[in-house]
C-alpha positions as CSV (number, residue, x, y, z in Angstrom):
1,X,100.0,111.2,132.4
2,X,99.7,112.7,128.9
3,X,96.7,114.8,128.0
4,X,94.5,112.4,125.9
5,X,93.2,115.3,123.9
6,X,96.7,116.0,122.6
7,X,96.7,112.6,120.9
8,X,94.8,113.9,117.9
9,X,97.6,116.4,117.1
10,X,100.3,113.7,117.6
11,X,98.4,111.3,115.3
12,X,98.1,113.9,112.6
13,X,101.8,114.8,112.9
14,X,102.7,111.0,112.6
15,X,100.4,110.7,109.5
16,X,102.1,113.8,107.9
17,X,105.6,112.7,108.7
18,X,105.0,109.1,107.4
19,X,103.0,109.8,104.3
20,X,103.7,113.3,103.2
21,X,107.3,114.2,104.0
22,X,110.1,113.9,101.5
23,X,111.3,110.4,101.1
24,X,112.4,107.8,98.6
25,X,108.9,106.8,97.6
26,X,106.3,109.2,96.2
27,X,103.9,110.6,98.8
28,X,101.0,109.5,96.6
29,X,102.2,105.9,96.8
30,X,102.6,106.0,100.5
31,X,99.1,107.4,100.9
32,X,97.7,104.7,98.6
33,X,99.5,102.0,100.6
34,X,98.1,103.4,103.9
35,X,94.6,103.7,102.4
36,X,94.8,100.1,101.0
37,X,96.0,98.9,104.4
38,X,93.0,100.5,106.1
39,X,90.8,98.6,103.6
40,X,92.6,95.3,104.4
41,X,92.1,96.0,108.1
42,X,88.4,96.1,107.4
43,X,87.7,99.9,107.8
44,X,86.6,100.7,104.2
45,X,85.7,99.2,100.9
46,X,88.6,98.8,98.5
47,X,89.3,101.9,96.5
48,X,93.1,102.3,96.5
49,X,95.1,100.8,93.7
50,X,98.7,99.6,94.2
51,X,101.3,98.2,92.0
52,X,100.8,94.4,91.8
53,X,104.3,93.9,93.3
54,X,103.1,95.6,96.5
55,X,99.6,94.3,96.9
56,X,100.3,91.0,98.6
57,X,102.9,92.5,100.9
58,X,100.7,95.4,102.0
59,X,97.9,93.0,102.7
60,X,100.2,90.8,104.8
61,X,101.5,93.8,106.8
62,X,98.0,95.1,107.4
63,X,96.4,91.8,108.3
64,X,99.2,89.5,109.5
65,X,102.3,91.5,110.2
66,X,103.8,88.8,112.3
67,X,103.9,86.6,109.2
68,X,106.2,88.8,107.1
69,X,109.5,87.1,106.3
70,X,112.9,87.8,104.8
71,X,111.5,86.2,101.7
72,X,108.9,88.9,101.4
73,X,111.6,91.5,101.6
74,X,113.8,89.7,99.1
75,X,110.8,89.5,96.7
76,X,110.4,93.3,96.9
77,X,114.1,93.8,96.4
78,X,114.0,91.5,93.4
79,X,111.2,93.7,92.0
80,X,113.4,96.7,92.2
81,X,112.5,98.3,95.5
82,X,115.4,99.7,97.7
83,X,115.6,99.0,101.4
84,X,114.5,102.6,102.1
85,X,111.5,102.2,99.8
86,X,110.6,98.9,101.4
87,X,110.8,100.5,104.9
88,X,108.6,103.4,103.8
89,X,106.0,101.1,102.3
90,X,106.1,99.0,105.5
91,X,105.6,102.0,107.7
92,X,102.8,103.3,105.6
93,X,101.0,100.0,105.6
94,X,101.5,99.6,109.4
95,X,100.2,103.1,109.9
96,X,97.1,102.5,107.8
97,X,96.3,99.3,109.7
98,X,96.9,101.0,113.0
99,X,94.6,103.9,112.1
100,X,91.9,101.5,111.0
101,X,92.1,99.7,114.3
102,X,92.1,103.0,116.3
103,X,89.0,104.2,114.3
104,X,87.2,100.9,115.0
105,X,88.0,101.2,118.7
106,X,86.7,104.8,118.8
107,X,83.5,103.7,117.0
108,X,82.9,101.2,119.8
109,X,83.3,103.9,122.4
110,X,80.8,106.1,120.6
111,X,78.1,103.4,120.7
């Protein structure tokens, strides 16, 4: 079994790799997407601002990922995003939502 205390380091490595490593999208955008996704998942009050073309998609990934469709991707492509950029936005949104849910679970354990 993996050492549960090592999870923190692995989560930080995942955050850095997803949000801060060189990619097609700017790290500031990926961080804003992740932050906005945590807000949609109910962890924080809205503070992050996203381009209008991404807002609905990020909310859908954060709250109802199973409802994303080919049409959502096509709309982003039509707005000028490449497949790599869409993947990076999707991963950032999913990571933000996952971190929000992890934090909520840890809060319950602390009670």
